[in-house]
N, CA, C, O and the ligand as a Tripos MOL2 file, in Angstrom:
@<TRIPOS>MOLECULE
protein
  277   275    70     0     0
PROTEIN
NO_CHARGES

@<TRIPOS>ATOM
      1 N          36.6080   13.4840  -59.2850 N.3       1 MET1
      2 CA         36.7980   12.0910  -59.0060 C.3       1 MET1
      3 C          37.3200   11.3520  -60.2280 C.2       1 MET1
      4 O          36.7710   11.5080  -61.3180 O.2       1 MET1
      5 N          38.3340   10.5770  -60.0750 N.am      2 THR2
      6 CA         38.9030    9.7690  -61.1780 C.3       2 THR2
      7 C          38.6430    8.3440  -60.8810 C.2       2 THR2
      8 O          38.8410    7.9080  -59.7470 O.2       2 THR2
      9 N          38.2070    7.5900  -61.8500 N.am      3 GLU3
     10 CA         38.0600    6.1710  -61.7250 C.3       3 GLU3
     11 C          38.9910    5.4690  -62.7390 C.2       3 GLU3
     12 O          39.0410    5.8110  -63.9210 O.2       3 GLU3
     13 N          39.7100    4.4900  -62.2190 N.am      4 THR4
     14 CA         40.6760    3.8260  -63.0630 C.3       4 THR4
     15 C          40.8310    2.3250  -62.6840 C.2       4 THR4
     16 O          40.4980    1.9070  -61.5760 O.2       4 THR4
     17 N          41.3110    1.6010  -63.5820 N.am      5 THR5
     18 CA         41.5780    0.1680  -63.3510 C.3       5 THR5
     19 C          43.0000   -0.1150  -63.6540 C.2       5 THR5
     20 O          43.5020    0.2070  -64.7300 O.2       5 THR5
     21 N          43.6770   -0.7400  -62.6760 N.am      6 ILE6
     22 CA         45.1240   -1.0160  -62.8100 C.3       6 ILE6
     23 C          45.3110   -2.5260  -62.8790 C.2       6 ILE6
     24 O          44.8140   -3.2490  -62.0160 O.2       6 ILE6
     25 N          46.0040   -3.0000  -63.8720 N.am      7 ALA7
     26 CA         46.3010   -4.4650  -64.0180 C.3       7 ALA7
     27 C          47.5080   -4.8070  -63.1440 C.2       7 ALA7
     28 O          48.5650   -4.1810  -63.2330 O.2       7 ALA7
     29 N          47.3270   -5.7680  -62.3400 N.am      8 VAL8
     30 CA         48.4340   -6.2540  -61.4990 C.3       8 VAL8
     31 C          48.4420   -7.8060  -61.6170 C.2       8 VAL8
     32 O          47.7790   -8.5210  -60.8670 O.2       8 VAL8
     33 N          49.2300   -8.2690  -62.6000 N.am      9 PRO9
     34 CA         49.1790   -9.6910  -62.9910 C.3       9 PRO9
     35 C          49.4630  -10.6640  -61.8320 C.2       9 PRO9
     36 O          48.9740  -11.7930  -61.8240 O.2       9 PRO9
     37 N          50.2550  -10.2090  -60.8670 N.am     10 GLU10
     38 CA         50.6220  -11.1040  -59.7730 C.3      10 GLU10
     39 C          49.4890  -11.3760  -58.7770 C.2      10 GLU10
     40 O          49.6290  -12.2620  -57.9340 O.2      10 GLU10
     41 N          48.4230  -10.6790  -58.8440 N.am     11 ILE11
     42 CA         47.2520  -10.9830  -57.9560 C.3      11 ILE11
     43 C          46.6900  -12.3800  -58.2860 C.2      11 ILE11
     44 O          46.3610  -12.7010  -59.4280 O.2      11 ILE11
     45 N          46.6040  -13.1820  -57.2220 N.am     12 HIS12
     46 CA         46.1870  -14.5220  -57.4700 C.3      12 HIS12
     47 C          45.2980  -15.1320  -56.3690 C.2      12 HIS12
     48 O          44.8200  -16.2540  -56.5330 O.2      12 HIS12
     49 N          45.0610  -14.4030  -55.2280 N.am     13 CYS13
     50 CA         44.3080  -14.9780  -54.1590 C.3      13 CYS13
     51 C          43.7410  -13.9340  -53.2770 C.2      13 CYS13
     52 O          43.9760  -12.7410  -53.4740 O.2      13 CYS13
     53 N          42.9550  -14.3850  -52.2470 N.am     14 MET14
     54 CA         42.3210  -13.4320  -51.3280 C.3      14 MET14
     55 C          43.3840  -12.6710  -50.4850 C.2      14 MET14
     56 O          43.1350  -11.5430  -50.0590 O.2      14 MET14
     57 N          44.5560  -13.2830  -50.2490 N.am     15 HIS15
     58 CA         45.5840  -12.5440  -49.5310 C.3      15 HIS15
     59 C          46.0430  -11.3780  -50.3070 C.2      15 HIS15
     60 O          46.2690  -10.3130  -49.7330 O.2      15 HIS15
     61 N          46.1980  -11.5190  -51.6040 N.am     16 CYS16
     62 CA         46.6140  -10.4110  -52.4810 C.3      16 CYS16
     63 C          45.5260   -9.3280  -52.4290 C.2      16 CYS16
     64 O          45.8110   -8.1330  -52.3510 O.2      16 CYS16
     65 N          44.3070   -9.7780  -52.4730 N.am     17 LYS17
     66 CA         43.1570   -8.8220  -52.4730 C.3      17 LYS17
     67 C          43.2270   -7.9950  -51.1880 C.2      17 LYS17
     68 O          43.1930   -6.7670  -51.2580 O.2      17 LYS17
     69 N          43.3240   -8.6280  -50.0260 N.am     18 MET18
     70 CA         43.3040   -7.9080  -48.7570 C.3      18 MET18
     71 C          44.5070   -6.9650  -48.5970 C.2      18 MET18
     72 O          44.3840   -5.8400  -48.1120 O.2      18 MET18
     73 N          45.7110   -7.4850  -49.0360 N.am     19 SER19
     74 CA         46.9100   -6.6700  -48.9040 C.3      19 SER19
     75 C          46.8100   -5.3880  -49.6940 C.2      19 SER19
     76 O          47.0720   -4.2900  -49.2020 O.2      19 SER19
     77 N          46.4180   -5.5740  -50.9450 N.am     20 ILE20
     78 CA         46.3780   -4.4040  -51.8870 C.3      20 ILE20
     79 C          45.2170   -3.4480  -51.5170 C.2      20 ILE20
     80 O          45.3870   -2.2290  -51.5060 O.2      20 ILE20
     81 N          44.0610   -4.0140  -51.2210 N.am     21 GLU21
     82 CA         42.9740   -3.1350  -50.8340 C.3      21 GLU21
     83 C          43.3500   -2.3000  -49.5750 C.2      21 GLU21
     84 O          43.0860   -1.1000  -49.5020 O.2      21 GLU21
     85 N          43.9680   -2.9810  -48.6050 N.am     22 GLY22
     86 CA         44.3640   -2.2760  -47.3860 C.3      22 GLY22
     87 C          45.3480   -1.1800  -47.6570 C.2      22 GLY22
     88 O          45.2060   -0.0890  -47.1030 O.2      22 GLY22
     89 N          46.3490   -1.4150  -48.4900 N.am     23 ALA23
     90 CA         47.3760   -0.4430  -48.7960 C.3      23 ALA23
     91 C          46.8510    0.7500  -49.5890 C.2      23 ALA23
     92 O          47.1670    1.9090  -49.3180 O.2      23 ALA23
     93 N          46.0180    0.4000  -50.6020 N.am     24 VAL24
     94 CA         45.5040    1.5120  -51.4400 C.3      24 VAL24
     95 C          44.4960    2.3390  -50.6890 C.2      24 VAL24
     96 O          44.4430    3.5560  -50.8640 O.2      24 VAL24
     97 N          43.6700    1.6910  -49.8300 N.am     25 ALA25
     98 CA         42.7070    2.4150  -49.0090 C.3      25 ALA25
     99 C          43.3850    3.4180  -48.0760 C.2      25 ALA25
    100 O          42.7700    4.4060  -47.6730 O.2      25 ALA25
    101 N          44.6700    3.1650  -47.7260 N.am     26 GLY26
    102 CA         45.3830    4.0220  -46.8270 C.3      26 GLY26
    103 C          45.9390    5.2760  -47.5290 C.2      26 GLY26
    104 O          46.4710    6.1620  -46.8600 O.2      26 GLY26
    105 N          45.8270    5.3630  -48.8580 N.am     27 VAL27
    106 CA         46.3110    6.5660  -49.5720 C.3      27 VAL27
    107 C          45.2830    7.6510  -49.4170 C.2      27 VAL27
    108 O          44.1080    7.4450  -49.7190 O.2      27 VAL27
    109 N          45.7030    8.8000  -48.9520 N.am     28 ALA28
    110 CA         44.7630    9.9510  -48.7390 C.3      28 ALA28
    111 C          44.1550   10.2900  -50.0620 C.2      28 ALA28
    112 O          44.8550   10.4340  -51.0650 O.2      28 ALA28
    113 N          42.8220   10.4210  -50.0700 N.am     29 GLY29
    114 CA         42.1320   10.7880  -51.2920 C.3      29 GLY29
    115 C          41.4630    9.6380  -52.0260 C.2      29 GLY29
    116 O          40.6200    9.8570  -52.8950 O.2      29 GLY29
    117 N          41.8380    8.4100  -51.6780 N.am     30 VAL30
    118 CA         41.2070    7.2690  -52.2660 C.3      30 VAL30
    119 C          39.8000    7.0450  -51.6830 C.2      30 VAL30
    120 O          39.6190    6.9130  -50.4730 O.2      30 VAL30
    121 N          38.8120    7.0080  -52.5940 N.am     31 GLU31
    122 CA         37.4510    6.8010  -52.1640 C.3      31 GLU31
    123 C          37.0830    5.3470  -52.0800 C.2      31 GLU31
    124 O          36.5630    4.9090  -51.0540 O.2      31 GLU31
    125 N          37.3280    4.5870  -53.1050 N.am     32 THR32
    126 CA         37.0560    3.1480  -53.0710 C.3      32 THR32
    127 C          38.1560    2.3930  -53.7880 C.2      32 THR32
    128 O          38.7730    2.8920  -54.7290 O.2      32 THR32
    129 N          38.3790    1.2050  -53.3280 N.am     33 VAL33
    130 CA         39.3290    0.3000  -54.0370 C.3      33 VAL33
    131 C          38.7800   -1.1030  -53.9420 C.2      33 VAL33
    132 O          38.4050   -1.5760  -52.8690 O.2      33 VAL33
    133 N          38.7410   -1.7420  -55.0610 N.am     34 THR34
    134 CA         38.2170   -3.1410  -55.1530 C.3      34 THR34
    135 C          39.1530   -3.9720  -56.0320 C.2      34 THR34
    136 O          39.3490   -3.6640  -57.2070 O.2      34 THR34
    137 N          39.7030   -4.9810  -55.4780 N.am     35 VAL35
    138 CA         40.5730   -5.9270  -56.2440 C.3      35 VAL35
    139 C          39.6950   -7.0580  -56.7340 C.2      35 VAL35
    140 O          39.0020   -7.7060  -55.9500 O.2      35 VAL35
    141 N          39.7310   -7.2960  -58.0570 N.am     36 ASP36
    142 CA         39.0230   -8.4580  -58.6510 C.3      36 ASP36
    143 C          40.1030   -9.4960  -58.8570 C.2      36 ASP36
    144 O          41.0050   -9.3190  -59.6760 O.2      36 ASP36
    145 N          40.0070  -10.5680  -58.1160 N.am     37 VAL37
    146 CA         41.0740  -11.6410  -58.1670 C.3      37 VAL37
    147 C          41.0680  -12.3600  -59.5440 C.2      37 VAL37
    148 O          42.1250  -12.5050  -60.1580 O.2      37 VAL37
    149 N          39.9070  -12.8020  -60.0220 N.am     38 PRO38
    150 CA         39.9580  -13.5850  -61.2860 C.3      38 PRO38
    151 C          40.5540  -12.8150  -62.4840 C.2      38 PRO38
    152 O          41.1640  -13.4250  -63.3620 O.2      38 PRO38
    153 N          40.3850  -11.5220  -62.5220 N.am     39 THR39
    154 CA         40.9370  -10.7660  -63.6690 C.3      39 THR39
    155 C          42.2470  -10.0490  -63.2640 C.2      39 THR39
    156 O          42.9030   -9.4620  -64.1230 O.2      39 THR39
    157 N          42.6380  -10.0870  -61.9770 N.am     40 ALA40
    158 CA         43.8720   -9.4520  -61.4900 C.3      40 ALA40
    159 C          43.8550   -7.9620  -61.8010 C.2      40 ALA40
    160 O          44.8250   -7.4040  -62.3140 O.2      40 ALA40
    161 N          42.7040   -7.3210  -61.4710 N.am     41 GLN41
    162 CA         42.5310   -5.9020  -61.7420 C.3      41 GLN41
    163 C          42.2530   -5.1650  -60.4290 C.2      41 GLN41
    164 O          41.5720   -5.6920  -59.5490 O.2      41 GLN41
    165 N          42.7670   -3.9800  -60.3030 N.am     42 VAL42
    166 CA         42.4860   -3.1600  -59.1340 C.3      42 VAL42
    167 C          41.6670   -1.9380  -59.6280 C.2      42 VAL42
    168 O          42.1830   -1.1060  -60.3750 O.2      42 VAL42
    169 N          40.4050   -1.8430  -59.2080 N.am     43 ALA43
    170 CA         39.5560   -0.7410  -59.5780 C.3      43 ALA43
    171 C          39.6010    0.3040  -58.4580 C.2      43 ALA43
    172 O          39.2870    0.0040  -57.3060 O.2      43 ALA43
    173 N          39.9880    1.5180  -58.8070 N.am     44 VAL44
    174 CA         40.1460    2.5810  -57.8270 C.3      44 VAL44
    175 C          39.3680    3.8140  -58.2290 C.2      44 VAL44
    176 O          39.3720    4.1920  -59.4000 O.2      44 VAL44
    177 N          38.6950    4.4560  -57.2710 N.am     45 SER45
    178 CA         38.1940    5.7970  -57.5170 C.3      45 SER45
    179 C          38.8430    6.7150  -56.4720 C.2      45 SER45
    180 O          38.9310    6.3770  -55.2920 O.2      45 SER45
    181 N          39.2900    7.8740  -56.9370 N.am     46 PHE46
    182 CA         40.0570    8.6990  -56.1040 C.3      46 PHE46
    183 C          39.9510   10.2050  -56.5180 C.2      46 PHE46
    184 O          39.5960   10.5340  -57.6500 O.2      46 PHE46
    185 N          40.2670   11.0720  -55.5690 N.am     47 ALA47
    186 CA         40.3420   12.5060  -55.8350 C.3      47 ALA47
    187 C          41.5870   13.0440  -55.1280 C.2      47 ALA47
    188 O          42.2880   12.3090  -54.4330 O.2      47 ALA47
    189 N          41.8450   14.3330  -55.3190 N.am     48 GLU48
    190 CA         42.9670   14.9310  -54.6500 C.3      48 GLU48
    191 C          42.8980   14.7130  -53.1320 C.2      48 GLU48
    192 O          41.8130   14.7580  -52.5520 O.2      48 GLU48
    193 N          44.0170   14.4840  -52.5040 N.am     49 PRO49
    194 CA         45.4010   14.6140  -52.9610 C.3      49 PRO49
    195 C          45.9370   13.3020  -53.5700 C.2      49 PRO49
    196 O          47.1310   13.2290  -53.8620 O.2      49 PRO49
    197 N          45.1290   12.2940  -53.7660 N.am     50 ALA50
    198 CA         45.6490   11.0000  -54.2840 C.3      50 ALA50
    199 C          46.0500   11.1930  -55.7660 C.2      50 ALA50
    200 O          45.4100   11.9340  -56.5120 O.2      50 ALA50
    201 N          47.1100   10.5110  -56.1470 N.am     51 THR51
    202 CA         47.5850   10.4750  -57.5350 C.3      51 THR51
    203 C          47.8080    9.0350  -57.9820 C.2      51 THR51
    204 O          47.9540    8.1270  -57.1650 O.2      51 THR51
    205 N          47.8300    8.8540  -59.2700 N.am     52 MET52
    206 CA         48.1270    7.4940  -59.8080 C.3      52 MET52
    207 C          49.4550    6.9780  -59.2480 C.2      52 MET52
    208 O          49.5760    5.8140  -58.8660 O.2      52 MET52
    209 N          50.4560    7.8830  -59.2090 N.am     53 ASP53
    210 CA         51.7640    7.4500  -58.7090 C.3      53 ASP53
    211 C          51.6820    6.9740  -57.2900 C.2      53 ASP53
    212 O          52.3450    5.9970  -56.9420 O.2      53 ASP53
    213 N          50.8860    7.6260  -56.4340 N.am     54 ALA54
    214 CA         50.7730    7.2500  -55.0470 C.3      54 ALA54
    215 C          50.0460    5.9190  -54.9200 C.2      54 ALA54
    216 O          50.3730    5.1150  -54.0480 O.2      54 ALA54
    217 N          49.0630    5.6820  -55.7820 N.am     55 ILE55
    218 CA         48.3420    4.4220  -55.7530 C.3      55 ILE55
    219 C          49.2210    3.2720  -56.1730 C.2      55 ILE55
    220 O          49.2800    2.2310  -55.5190 O.2      55 ILE55
    221 N          49.9280    3.4920  -57.3200 N.am     56 VAL56
    222 CA         50.8700    2.4900  -57.7950 C.3      56 VAL56
    223 C          51.9460    2.1850  -56.7540 C.2      56 VAL56
    224 O          52.3300    1.0300  -56.5670 O.2      56 VAL56
    225 N          52.4400    3.2520  -56.0640 N.am     57 ALA57
    226 CA         53.4760    3.0340  -55.0330 C.3      57 ALA57
    227 C          52.9090    2.1900  -53.8850 C.2      57 ALA57
    228 O          53.6260    1.3740  -53.3060 O.2      57 ALA57
    229 N          51.6360    2.3830  -53.5590 N.am     58 ALA58
    230 CA         51.0400    1.6220  -52.4820 C.3      58 ALA58
    231 C          50.9260    0.1790  -52.8670 C.2      58 ALA58
    232 O          51.1430   -0.6870  -52.0200 O.2      58 ALA58
    233 N          50.5920   -0.1360  -54.1210 N.am     59 ILE59
    234 CA         50.5090   -1.5120  -54.5720 C.3      59 ILE59
    235 C          51.9470   -2.1120  -54.5440 C.2      59 ILE59
    236 O          52.1420   -3.2410  -54.0940 O.2      59 ILE59
    237 N          52.8970   -1.3720  -55.0110 N.am     60 GLU60
    238 CA         54.2510   -1.8790  -55.0830 C.3      60 GLU60
    239 C          54.8250   -2.1360  -53.6410 C.2      60 GLU60
    240 O          55.6290   -3.0400  -53.4150 O.2      60 GLU60
    241 N          54.3710   -1.3080  -52.7220 N.am     61 SER61
    242 CA         54.8250   -1.4430  -51.3240 C.3      61 SER61
    243 C          54.4440   -2.8130  -50.7590 C.2      61 SER61
    244 O          55.0620   -3.2900  -49.8070 O.2      61 SER61
    245 N          53.4460   -3.4300  -51.3360 N.am     62 GLN62
    246 CA         53.0490   -4.7480  -50.8430 C.3      62 GLN62
    247 C          53.7570   -5.8740  -51.5810 C.2      62 GLN62
    248 O          53.4730   -7.0500  -51.3540 O.2      62 GLN62
    249 N          54.6800   -5.5090  -52.4660 N.am     63 GLY63
    250 CA         55.5260   -6.5030  -53.1430 C.3      63 GLY63
    251 C          55.0280   -6.9280  -54.5040 C.2      63 GLY63
    252 O          55.4760   -7.9340  -55.0540 O.2      63 GLY63
    253 N          54.0670   -6.1350  -55.0660 N.am     64 TYR64
    254 CA         53.5360   -6.4670  -56.3740 C.3      64 TYR64
    255 C          54.1330   -5.5790  -57.4040 C.2      64 TYR64
    256 O          54.3930   -4.4040  -57.1450 O.2      64 TYR64
    257 N          54.3590   -6.1210  -58.5870 N.am     65 GLU65
    258 CA         54.8790   -5.3130  -59.6970 C.3      65 GLU65
    259 C          53.6960   -4.8060  -60.4780 C.2      65 GLU65
    260 O          52.7450   -5.5400  -60.7490 O.2      65 GLU65
    261 N          53.7670   -3.5250  -60.8400 N.am     66 VAL66
    262 CA         52.6570   -2.9120  -61.6610 C.3      66 VAL66
    263 C          53.2920   -2.5490  -63.0090 C.2      66 VAL66
    264 O          54.0270   -1.5720  -63.1470 O.2      66 VAL66
    265 N          52.9620   -3.3970  -63.9960 N.am     67 PRO67
    266 CA         53.5340   -3.1500  -65.3190 C.3      67 PRO67
    267 C          53.0860   -1.8220  -65.8640 C.2      67 PRO67
    268 O          51.9270   -1.4510  -65.6830 O.2      67 PRO67
    269 N          53.9550   -1.0930  -66.5210 N.am     68 SER68
    270 CA         53.5200    0.1630  -67.1210 C.3      68 SER68
    271 C          52.8070   -0.1050  -68.4300 C.2      68 SER68
    272 O          53.1540   -1.0620  -69.1220 O.2      68 SER68
    273 N          51.8600    0.6720  -68.7840 N.am     69 ASN69
    274 CA         51.0200    0.4350  -69.9740 C.3      69 ASN69
    275 C          51.7780    0.8200  -71.2160 C.2      69 ASN69
    276 O          51.2520    0.6990  -72.3230 O.2      69 ASN69
    277 CU         47.7500  -13.9920  -53.4150 Cu       70 CU70
@<TRIPOS>BOND
     1     1     2 1
     2     2     3 1
     3     3     4 2
     4     3     5 am
     5     5     6 1
     6     6     7 1
     7     7     8 2
     8     7     9 am
     9     9    10 1
    10    10    11 1
    11    11    12 2
    12    11    13 am
    13    13    14 1
    14    14    15 1
    15    15    16 2
    16    15    17 am
    17    17    18 1
    18    18    19 1
    19    19    20 2
    20    19    21 am
    21    21    22 1
    22    22    23 1
    23    23    24 2
    24    23    25 am
    25    25    26 1
    26    26    27 1
    27    27    28 2
    28    27    29 am
    29    29    30 1
    30    30    31 1
    31    31    32 2
    32    31    33 am
    33    33    34 1
    34    34    35 1
    35    35    36 2
    36    35    37 am
    37    37    38 1
    38    38    39 1
    39    39    40 2
    40    39    41 am
    41    41    42 1
    42    42    43 1
    43    43    44 2
    44    43    45 am
    45    45    46 1
    46    46    47 1
    47    47    48 2
    48    47    49 am
    49    49    50 1
    50    50    51 1
    51    51    52 2
    52    51    53 am
    53    53    54 1
    54    54    55 1
    55    55    56 2
    56    55    57 am
    57    57    58 1
    58    58    59 1
    59    59    60 2
    60    59    61 am
    61    61    62 1
    62    62    63 1
    63    63    64 2
    64    63    65 am
    65    65    66 1
    66    66    67 1
    67    67    68 2
    68    67    69 am
    69    69    70 1
    70    70    71 1
    71    71    72 2
    72    71    73 am
    73    73    74 1
    74    74    75 1
    75    75    76 2
    76    75    77 am
    77    77    78 1
    78    78    79 1
    79    79    80 2
    80    79    81 am
    81    81    82 1
    82    82    83 1
    83    83    84 2
    84    83    85 am
    85    85    86 1
    86    86    87 1
    87    87    88 2
    88    87    89 am
    89    89    90 1
    90    90    91 1
    91    91    92 2
    92    91    93 am
    93    93    94 1
    94    94    95 1
    95    95    96 2
    96    95    97 am
    97    97    98 1
    98    98    99 1
    99    99   100 2
   100    99   101 am
   101   101   102 1
   102   102   103 1
   103   103   104 2
   104   103   105 am
   105   105   106 1
   106   106   107 1
   107   107   108 2
   108   107   109 am
   109   109   110 1
   110   110   111 1
   111   111   112 2
   112   111   113 am
   113   113   114 1
   114   114   115 1
   115   115   116 2
   116   115   117 am
   117   117   118 1
   118   118   119 1
   119   119   120 2
   120   119   121 am
   121   121   122 1
   122   122   123 1
   123   123   124 2
   124   123   125 am
   125   125   126 1
   126   126   127 1
   127   127   128 2
   128   127   129 am
   129   129   130 1
   130   130   131 1
   131   131   132 2
   132   131   133 am
   133   133   134 1
   134   134   135 1
   135   135   136 2
   136   135   137 am
   137   137   138 1
   138   138   139 1
   139   139   140 2
   140   139   141 am
   141   141   142 1
   142   142   143 1
   143   143   144 2
   144   143   145 am
   145   145   146 1
   146   146   147 1
   147   147   148 2
   148   147   149 am
   149   149   150 1
   150   150   151 1
   151   151   152 2
   152   151   153 am
   153   153   154 1
   154   154   155 1
   155   155   156 2
   156   155   157 am
   157   157   158 1
   158   158   159 1
   159   159   160 2
   160   159   161 am
   161   161   162 1
   162   162   163 1
   163   163   164 2
   164   163   165 am
   165   165   166 1
   166   166   167 1
   167   167   168 2
   168   167   169 am
   169   169   170 1
   170   170   171 1
   171   171   172 2
   172   171   173 am
   173   173   174 1
   174   174   175 1
   175   175   176 2
   176   175   177 am
   177   177   178 1
   178   178   179 1
   179   179   180 2
   180   179   181 am
   181   181   182 1
   182   182   183 1
   183   183   184 2
   184   183   185 am
   185   185   186 1
   186   186   187 1
   187   187   188 2
   188   187   189 am
   189   189   190 1
   190   190   191 1
   191   191   192 2
   192   191   193 am
   193   193   194 1
   194   194   195 1
   195   195   196 2
   196   195   197 am
   197   197   198 1
   198   198   199 1
   199   199   200 2
   200   199   201 am
   201   201   202 1
   202   202   203 1
   203   203   204 2
   204   203   205 am
   205   205   206 1
   206   206   207 1
   207   207   208 2
   208   207   209 am
   209   209   210 1
   210   210   211 1
   211   211   212 2
   212   211   213 am
   213   213   214 1
   214   214   215 1
   215   215   216 2
   216   215   217 am
   217   217   218 1
   218   218   219 1
   219   219   220 2
   220   219   221 am
   221   221   222 1
   222   222   223 1
   223   223   224 2
   224   223   225 am
   225   225   226 1
   226   226   227 1
   227   227   228 2
   228   227   229 am
   229   229   230 1
   230   230   231 1
   231   231   232 2
   232   231   233 am
   233   233   234 1
   234   234   235 1
   235   235   236 2
   236   235   237 am
   237   237   238 1
   238   238   239 1
   239   239   240 2
   240   239   241 am
   241   241   242 1
   242   242   243 1
   243   243   244 2
   244   243   245 am
   245   245   246 1
   246   246   247 1
   247   247   248 2
   248   247   249 am
   249   249   250 1
   250   250   251 1
   251   251   252 2
   252   251   253 am
   253   253   254 1
   254   254   255 1
   255   255   256 2
   256   255   257 am
   257   257   258 1
   258   258   259 1
   259   259   260 2
   260   259   261 am
   261   261   262 1
   262   262   263 1
   263   263   264 2
   264   263   265 am
   265   265   266 1
   266   266   267 1
   267   267   268 2
   268   267   269 am
   269   269   270 1
   270   270   271 1
   271   271   272 2
   272   271   273 am
   273   273   274 1
   274   274   275 1
   275   275   276 2
@<TRIPOS>SUBSTRUCTURE
     1 MET1         2 RESIDUE 1 A MET
     2 THR2         6 RESIDUE 1 A THR
     3 GLU3        10 RESIDUE 1 A GLU
     4 THR4        14 RESIDUE 1 A THR
     5 THR5        18 RESIDUE 1 A THR
     6 ILE6        22 RESIDUE 1 A ILE
     7 ALA7        26 RESIDUE 1 A ALA
     8 VAL8        30 RESIDUE 1 A VAL
     9 PRO9        34 RESIDUE 1 A PRO
    10 GLU10       38 RESIDUE 1 A GLU
    11 ILE11       42 RESIDUE 1 A ILE
    12 HIS12       46 RESIDUE 1 A HIS
    13 CYS13       50 RESIDUE 1 A CYS
    14 MET14       54 RESIDUE 1 A MET
    15 HIS15       58 RESIDUE 1 A HIS
    16 CYS16       62 RESIDUE 1 A CYS
    17 LYS17       66 RESIDUE 1 A LYS
    18 MET18       70 RESIDUE 1 A MET
    19 SER19       74 RESIDUE 1 A SER
    20 ILE20       78 RESIDUE 1 A ILE
    21 GLU21       82 RESIDUE 1 A GLU
    22 GLY22       86 RESIDUE 1 A GLY
    23 ALA23       90 RESIDUE 1 A ALA
    24 VAL24       94 RESIDUE 1 A VAL
    25 ALA25       98 RESIDUE 1 A ALA
    26 GLY26      102 RESIDUE 1 A GLY
    27 VAL27      106 RESIDUE 1 A VAL
    28 ALA28      110 RESIDUE 1 A ALA
    29 GLY29      114 RESIDUE 1 A GLY
    30 VAL30      118 RESIDUE 1 A VAL
    31 GLU31      122 RESIDUE 1 A GLU
    32 THR32      126 RESIDUE 1 A THR
    33 VAL33      130 RESIDUE 1 A VAL
    34 THR34      134 RESIDUE 1 A THR
    35 VAL35      138 RESIDUE 1 A VAL
    36 ASP36      142 RESIDUE 1 A ASP
    37 VAL37      146 RESIDUE 1 A VAL
    38 PRO38      150 RESIDUE 1 A PRO
    39 THR39      154 RESIDUE 1 A THR
    40 ALA40      158 RESIDUE 1 A ALA
    41 GLN41      162 RESIDUE 1 A GLN
    42 VAL42      166 RESIDUE 1 A VAL
    43 ALA43      170 RESIDUE 1 A ALA
    44 VAL44      174 RESIDUE 1 A VAL
    45 SER45      178 RESIDUE 1 A SER
    46 PHE46      182 RESIDUE 1 A PHE
    47 ALA47      186 RESIDUE 1 A ALA
    48 GLU48      190 RESIDUE 1 A GLU
    49 PRO49      194 RESIDUE 1 A PRO
    50 ALA50      198 RESIDUE 1 A ALA
    51 THR51      202 RESIDUE 1 A THR
    52 MET52      206 RESIDUE 1 A MET
    53 ASP53      210 RESIDUE 1 A ASP
    54 ALA54      214 RESIDUE 1 A ALA
    55 ILE55      218 RESIDUE 1 A ILE
    56 VAL56      222 RESIDUE 1 A VAL
    57 ALA57      226 RESIDUE 1 A ALA
    58 ALA58      230 RESIDUE 1 A ALA
    59 ILE59      234 RESIDUE 1 A ILE
    60 GLU60      238 RESIDUE 1 A GLU
    61 SER61      242 RESIDUE 1 A SER
    62 GLN62      246 RESIDUE 1 A GLN
    63 GLY63      250 RESIDUE 1 A GLY
    64 TYR64      254 RESIDUE 1 A TYR
    65 GLU65      258 RESIDUE 1 A GLU
    66 VAL66      262 RESIDUE 1 A VAL
    67 PRO67      266 RESIDUE 1 A PRO
    68 SER68      270 RESIDUE 1 A SER
    69 ASN69      274 RESIDUE 1 A ASN
    70 CU70       277 GROUP 0 **** ****
């Protein structure tokens, strides 16, 4: 199990939270996903077959930019 936090600066409201949580939860292997709106962070725990790339792609599919670190 991997736990990570992804910064998505464009998160600003409950709509963002629901969109991103729904998309990331749909990635096979994702155990939990929680978007914290005030800090614009996406906390994810996942295992195979999920990958960071797949999770980032799910966030981007909702129209959000994920800045690379
Ligand atoms: Cu929003």
